[in-house]
C-alpha positions in Angstrom: 44.9 80.6 113.0 47.7 81.8 110.8 48.7 84.4 113.4 49.0 81.7 116.0 51.1 79.6 113.8 53.5 82.5 113.1 53.6 83.2 116.8 54.5 79.6 117.6 57.1 79.5 114.9 58.8 82.7 116.2 58.6 81.4 119.8 60.2 78.1 118.9 62.9 80.0 117.0 63.6 82.1 120.0 63.7 79.1 122.3 66.1 77.3 119.9 68.4 80.4 119.8 68.2 80.8 123.6 69.0 77.1 124.1 72.0 77.2 121.7 73.4 80.3 123.2 73.0 79.3 126.8 74.4 75.9 126.3 77.4 77.0 124.3 80.5 77.0 126.5 84.0 78.1 126.0 85.1 74.5 125.7 83.0 74.2 122.5 85.1 76.7 120.6 88.2 74.4 120.6 86.5 71.0 120.8 88.1 69.8 117.6 91.6 71.2 118.3 94.4 68.8 119.2 96.1 69.0 122.6 99.3 71.1 123.0 102.6 69.6 124.1 104.5 70.4 127.2 107.5 71.8 125.3 105.5 74.4 123.3 103.4 75.5 126.3 106.3 75.5 128.8 107.1 79.3 128.5 103.5 80.4 129.3 103.4 80.3 133.1 106.9 81.9 133.3 105.9 84.7 131.0 102.6 85.2 132.9 104.7 85.7 136.0 106.9 88.3 134.2 103.8 90.2 133.0 102.3 90.1 136.5 105.6 91.6 137.8 104.8 94.8 135.9 101.7 95.2 138.2 103.9 94.8 141.4 105.1 97.8 143.4 108.1 95.9 144.9 109.7 93.1 143.0 111.6 91.9 146.1 108.3 91.5 148.0 105.7 90.5 145.4 102.0 90.8 146.3 101.2 87.7 144.3 103.3 84.7 145.5 105.1 82.8 142.6 103.8 79.5 141.5 105.6 76.3 140.3 109.1 77.6 141.0 108.8 80.5 138.4 110.5 83.2 140.5 111.4 86.5 139.0 115.0 87.5 139.7 114.9 91.3 140.3 118.6 91.5 139.4 117.7 90.4 135.8 115.4 93.5 135.3 117.2 95.8 133.0 114.6 98.6 133.0 111.3 99.2 134.5 109.1 102.0 133.1 106.0 103.5 134.8 103.0 105.6 133.7 104.9 108.8 134.6 107.7 107.9 132.3 105.6 106.8 129.3 103.5 110.0 129.5 100.5 108.0 128.4 102.0 106.8 125.1 102.2 103.2 126.3 101.3 101.1 129.3 104.0 100.4 131.9 106.5 97.7 131.0 109.8 96.1 132.0 112.7 94.7 130.1 114.0 91.4 131.6 117.3 89.7 130.6 116.9 86.1 131.5 120.3 84.4 131.2 118.9 81.0 132.4 116.5 80.8 129.5 118.5 82.9 127.1 115.7 85.4 126.5 115.4 89.2 126.3 111.8 89.8 127.4 109.7 93.0 127.2 106.6 92.5 129.3 103.7 95.0 129.1 100.9 95.4 131.5 97.1 95.4 130.8 94.5 98.1 131.1 94.4 100.3 134.2 90.8 101.4 134.8 92.0 104.5 136.5 94.2 105.8 133.7 92.6 107.9 131.0 95.5 107.5 128.7 94.8 103.7 128.4 91.2 104.5 127.3 92.4 107.0 124.8 94.7 104.4 123.3 91.8 101.9 123.0 89.5 104.5 121.4 92.0 105.6 118.8 91.0 102.9 116.4 90.2 104.5 113.0 89.3 101.1 111.6 89.9 100.6 107.9 91.4 104.1 107.3 94.7 102.6 106.1 96.0 99.3 105.0 99.0 98.1 107.1 101.3 95.3 105.9 98.5 94.1 103.5 95.8 94.1 106.2 94.4 96.2 109.0 95.4 96.8 112.6 94.2 98.7 115.6 95.5 102.2 115.1 95.9 103.3 118.8 97.8 100.1 119.7 100.0 100.5 116.6 100.9 104.1 117.7 101.8 102.8 121.1 104.0 100.1 119.6 105.8 102.6 117.4 106.5 104.8 120.4 107.9 101.9 122.4 110.3 101.0 119.6 111.5 104.5 119.3 112.2 104.5 123.0 113.7 101.0 123.4 114.9 99.6 120.1 118.5 100.7 120.8 118.4 99.0 124.2 117.0 95.8 122.8 119.6 95.8 120.0 122.4 96.4 122.5 121.2 93.5 124.7 120.9 91.1 121.8 124.3 92.0 120.3 126.1 91.9 123.7 124.6 88.5 124.7 125.0 86.7 121.4 122.8 85.6 118.6 121.4 82.6 120.5 119.1 84.7 122.7 115.5 85.0 121.8 113.6 88.3 121.7 110.3 87.8 123.4 107.4 90.3 123.6 104.6 89.5 126.1 101.6 91.4 127.3 98.2 91.0 129.0 94.9 92.4 127.6 95.7 95.9 126.3 99.4 95.1 126.6 98.9 92.0 124.5 97.7 94.1 121.6 100.7 96.4 121.9 103.1 93.4 122.2 101.5 91.9 119.0 102.1 95.0 117.0 105.6 95.4 118.4 106.3 91.9 117.0 104.9 92.7 113.6 107.1 95.7 113.3 110.2 93.9 114.5 109.7 91.0 112.2 109.4 93.4 109.3 112.5 95.3 110.3 114.8 92.7 111.9 117.9 94.5 110.6 117.1 97.4 112.9 117.7 95.1 115.9 121.0 93.7 114.7 119.7 91.3 112.0 117.9 88.9 114.4 116.4 85.9 112.7 112.6 85.6 112.5 112.6 82.3 114.4 114.2 84.1 117.4 111.4 86.6 117.7 108.4 85.5 119.7 105.2 87.1 121.1 102.9 85.7 123.7 99.6 87.6 123.8 97.8 86.8 127.0 94.0 87.4 127.0 94.5 89.5 123.9 92.3 92.2 122.4 91.4 91.8 118.8 94.1 93.8 116.9 94.8 92.2 113.5 92.8 91.5 110.5 92.4 87.8 109.7 95.0 87.6 107.0 97.6 89.2 109.3 96.5 87.0 112.3 97.4 84.0 110.1 100.5 85.4 108.5 102.2 85.8 111.9 101.0 82.6 113.5 104.5 81.2 113.4 105.8 83.9 115.8 102.7 85.2 117.7 100.8 82.9 120.2 97.6 83.9 121.9 96.7 82.4 125.3 92.9 82.4 126.2 91.4 81.0 129.4 88.1 79.2 129.0 85.3 81.9 128.6 87.4 85.1 128.4 85.2 87.8 126.7 87.9 90.1 125.2 89.3 87.8 122.5 85.7 86.9 121.4 84.1 90.3 120.9 84.6 92.4 117.8 82.7 95.2 119.5 84.6 98.5 119.4 86.8 98.7 122.5 85.4 102.1 123.4 81.9 100.6 123.7 83.2 97.8 126.0 85.1 100.0 128.4 82.6 102.8 128.4 80.1 100.1 129.6 82.5 98.3 131.9 80.1 98.5 134.8 77.3 97.1 132.7 79.4 94.6 130.8 77.0 91.6 131.1 74.2 93.6 129.4 76.6 94.7 126.6 77.9 91.1 126.0 74.3 89.8 125.8 73.5 92.5 123.2 76.6 91.6 121.2 75.8 87.9 121.5 72.3 88.5 120.0 73.7 90.7 117.2 76.4 88.2 116.1 73.8 85.5 115.9 72.2 87.1 112.9 75.5 87.8 111.1 76.6 84.9 108.8 80.1 83.4 109.1 80.7 84.2 105.4 79.9 87.9 105.9 82.3 88.0 108.9 85.1 86.4 106.9 84.6 88.6 103.9 85.1 91.8 105.9 88.8 92.8 105.5 88.6 95.3 108.3 87.2 92.9 111.0 89.9 92.4 113.7 90.8 89.1 115.3 92.9 87.7 118.2 96.4 87.2 116.7 98.4 84.2 115.8 98.3 80.6 116.9 95.7 80.0 119.7 96.2 78.2 122.9 92.9 77.6 124.7 93.0 76.6 128.4 89.8 74.6 129.1 88.8 73.8 132.7 85.0 73.7 132.8 82.4 71.7 130.9 78.7 72.0 130.3 76.4 70.9 133.1 79.4 70.0 135.4 80.0 71.9 138.6 83.4 73.2 139.6 86.7 73.4 137.8 88.3 70.3 136.2 92.0 69.6 135.6 92.8 72.1 132.9 93.8 71.0 129.4 95.4 73.0 126.7 94.2 72.8 123.1 96.0 74.5 120.2 95.3 75.4 116.5 95.6 78.1 113.9 91.9 78.4 113.2 90.6 80.3 110.2 86.8 80.1 110.5 85.3 79.8 114.0 88.1 81.8 115.5 86.5 82.6 118.9 83.5 84.2 117.2 80.9 83.6 119.8 80.5 85.4 123.1 80.1 83.0 126.0 77.1 83.8 128.3 79.0 82.9 131.5 79.6 84.3 134.9 83.3 83.7 134.3 83.5 85.7 131.1 85.3 88.5 133.0 87.1 86.6 135.7 88.8 84.4 133.1 90.4 87.6 131.8 92.4 88.1 135.0 96.2 87.5 134.6 96.5 85.9 138.1 93.9 83.2 137.1 95.5 82.6 133.8 98.9 82.1 135.4 97.5 79.6 138.0 95.6 77.6 135.4 98.5 77.6 132.9 100.8 76.3 135.6 98.4 73.5 136.5 97.9 72.6 132.8 101.7 72.5 132.2 102.2 70.2 135.1 99.6 67.8 133.7 101.1 68.0 130.3 104.5 67.1 131.7 103.1 64.2 133.6 101.3 62.9 130.5 104.4 63.3 128.3 106.5 61.3 130.8 104.0 58.5 130.8 103.9 58.2 126.9 107.5 58.8 125.9 108.4 56.3 123.2 111.2 58.2 121.3 114.0 60.5 122.4 112.8 64.0 123.3 114.9 65.7 120.6 113.1 63.6 117.9 109.7 64.4 119.4 110.5 68.1 119.4 111.7 68.1 115.8 108.6 66.3 114.7 106.4 68.8 116.5 108.2 71.7 114.9 107.5 70.1 111.5 103.8 69.6 112.3 103.5 73.2 113.5 105.0 74.5 110.3 102.6 72.3 108.3 99.6 73.6 110.3 100.6 77.2 109.5 100.8 76.4 105.7 97.5 74.6 105.9 95.8 77.5 107.6 97.1 79.9 104.9 95.9 77.6 102.2 92.5 77.4 103.8 92.3 81.2 104.0 92.9 81.3 100.3 90.2 78.7 99.6 87.7 80.6 101.7 88.6 83.8 99.7 89.7 85.7 102.8 90.6 89.3 101.6 94.3 89.7 100.9 95.1 86.0 101.8 96.5 85.3 98.4 99.2 88.0 98.9 100.1 86.6 102.3 100.4 83.1 100.9 102.7 84.2 98.1 105.0 86.2 100.3 105.1 84.0 103.4 108.1 81.9 102.4 110.1 84.9 101.3 109.6 86.7 104.5 110.7 83.8 106.6 114.2 83.9 105.1 116.6 85.1 107.7 118.5 88.2 107.1 122.2 87.9 106.1 123.2 90.7 108.3 124.3 89.5 111.8 125.4 91.1 115.0 129.0 90.3 114.2 128.8 92.4 111.0 127.8 95.6 112.8 130.5 98.2 113.0 132.5 98.2 116.2 132.2 102.0 116.5 128.4 102.0 116.2 127.4 103.9 119.3 123.8 104.5 120.6 123.7 108.0 119.3 124.5 106.8 115.8 121.8 104.2 116.0 119.3 106.8 117.4 120.1 109.2 114.5 119.8 106.4 111.9 116.6 104.6 113.1 113.2 106.2 113.3 110.4 103.7 113.6 107.8 106.3 112.5 109.6 106.4 109.1 109.8 102.6 109.0 106.1 102.2 109.7 105.3 104.4 106.7 106.7 101.6 104.5 104.1 99.2 105.8 101.2 101.7 105.4 99.2 102.1 102.3 97.0 105.0 101.1 93.4 105.1 102.3 91.0 102.8 100.4 88.0 104.7 99.0 84.7 103.5 100.3 86.0 101.7 103.3 
């Protein structure tokens, strides 16, 4: 009799778990988040188009037609670098000087399943071997970011100095490239004087369908400059499984995701948050939601945003769209639709001048960031206290500006003076025993 009771209890437990996992949708992850505004989400479709351009063979005749009027001007492309030129140290990228939007953009492509160098970059993780900037990062992506800055920091500085201090420095990437762009931003923010003294508020990063690459305290610390864009059920920002396991099992990914889903069910939220080496999707999150439970087809997409501490895309979604939602072309299309809806809604509900609305939103975003840091401290997130105490100091703009640079500072002088490998050593800490 007791054996039957135990069997029934276990069976009911399995049914309850199966029901919760199968009915959990991507929309549930951000159900409590407030909606984004049109102003803050406006750059996303445009930057998706720029990232998609790195995949194109001919920019004058794009394979993927542009959407919503976001057309890339090939004349604005300063440099375009291929796999042959990066020698496997980084994915292909381009530098785009957008005079219309006053932006200097470095766009980095995502994983190429045919390139062994991309896999080697993902597998070079060495999780927890060194502290970096008070937290932990993905080692292979960090090495790629350092290589990119050694190659292009002089060019980026030259473009910013020549075009004036009003231009923004924007790093954007998709998937693998999102992780590289994230760590590029972390390095630049910590060494802004190496790019002419650019202010922190002028440095932005948009990580599209990002891999997990920062520990939680760093993901929160840089939430004012790094923005992650996730489409509905995308698997990559949700899995903490080592990337080598994911891409070694790329052709049996549903089986792997199911196993990860079962494993994570039995790991408490407290244990996840207390692990300082656990990596997360970076920065502020923008979640594009277009499907709901027990409803067929796609719905008009909406964008929700927050700086979550706990519940930060921790659950794998058992969905047939978990991989298709990772595609850059789908993210661009749904982001464009969502932006058009946000603009329509903002036009219907305008009650104050736009400048006042924008100022109020900037104030609320800053408050959200501080609240997230305080919540991290209250939850005893490892190293969160240090981030909280240094956050205000690090946001102070540097006094050095482009106008104070010597007139005779040539590229050779800059190259001899700046070595990003040496600068990164300042952010590294000795290995921690027992980690």
